[in-house]
C-alpha positions in Angstrom: 1.6 -9.9 -12.9 3.5 -7.5 -10.7 7.2 -8.0 -10.2 8.3 -7.3 -6.7 12.0 -6.8 -5.9 12.8 -7.3 -2.2 16.3 -7.7 -0.9 17.8 -10.1 -3.3 14.7 -11.8 -4.4 12.3 -11.2 -7.3 8.6 -12.3 -6.6 5.6 -12.2 -9.0 2.1 -11.5 -7.6 -1.2 -10.7 -9.3 -1.7 -6.9 -9.9 -4.8 -4.7 -9.1 -4.0 -4.4 -5.5 -2.6 -1.7 -3.4 1.0 -1.6 -2.2 -0.2 -2.0 1.4 -2.1 -5.1 0.5 0.9 -6.5 -1.5 3.1 -5.9 1.6 0.7 -7.7 3.9 0.4 -10.6 1.4 4.2 -11.0 1.5 4.0 -11.2 5.4 5.8 -7.9 5.9 4.9 -5.0 8.2 3.7 -2.0 6.1 5.7 0.3 8.5 8.9 -1.6 7.9 9.3 -1.2 4.2 9.2 1.7 1.5 7.9 1.2 -2.0 9.9 2.6 -4.9 8.5 2.7 -8.5 10.8 4.0 -11.3 13.1 5.6 -8.7 10.4 7.5 -6.9 8.9 6.7 -3.5 5.1 5.8 -3.8 2.5 5.7 -1.0 1.1 2.4 0.3 -2.3 3.4 -1.0 -1.0 3.3 -4.6 -2.9 0.8 -6.7 -0.6 -1.5 -8.8 -1.6 -2.4 -12.4 -1.4 -5.9 -14.0 2.1 -5.6 -15.2 4.0 -3.2 -12.9 7.3 -3.4 -11.2 7.9 -2.3 -7.6 10.9 -2.3 -5.3 10.5 -2.7 -1.6 13.2 -1.3 0.7 13.6 -2.2 4.4 13.5 0.8 6.6 16.4 0.9 9.0 16.5 3.2 12.0 19.0 3.5 14.9 19.7 5.6 17.9 
């Protein structure tokens, strides 16, 4: 299982999926969040293993 941290929530999901698939599975827009693993930004095409941990951060923009 992959542990997903998003805002103040921790969610567990089956592994062996890409970050993009995970984001869509959670009902989020892939363009509205960034994925961070071990303090480093990772691409949405990165495949997660069975026992990973990922943090999703909302993208905020302004004008």
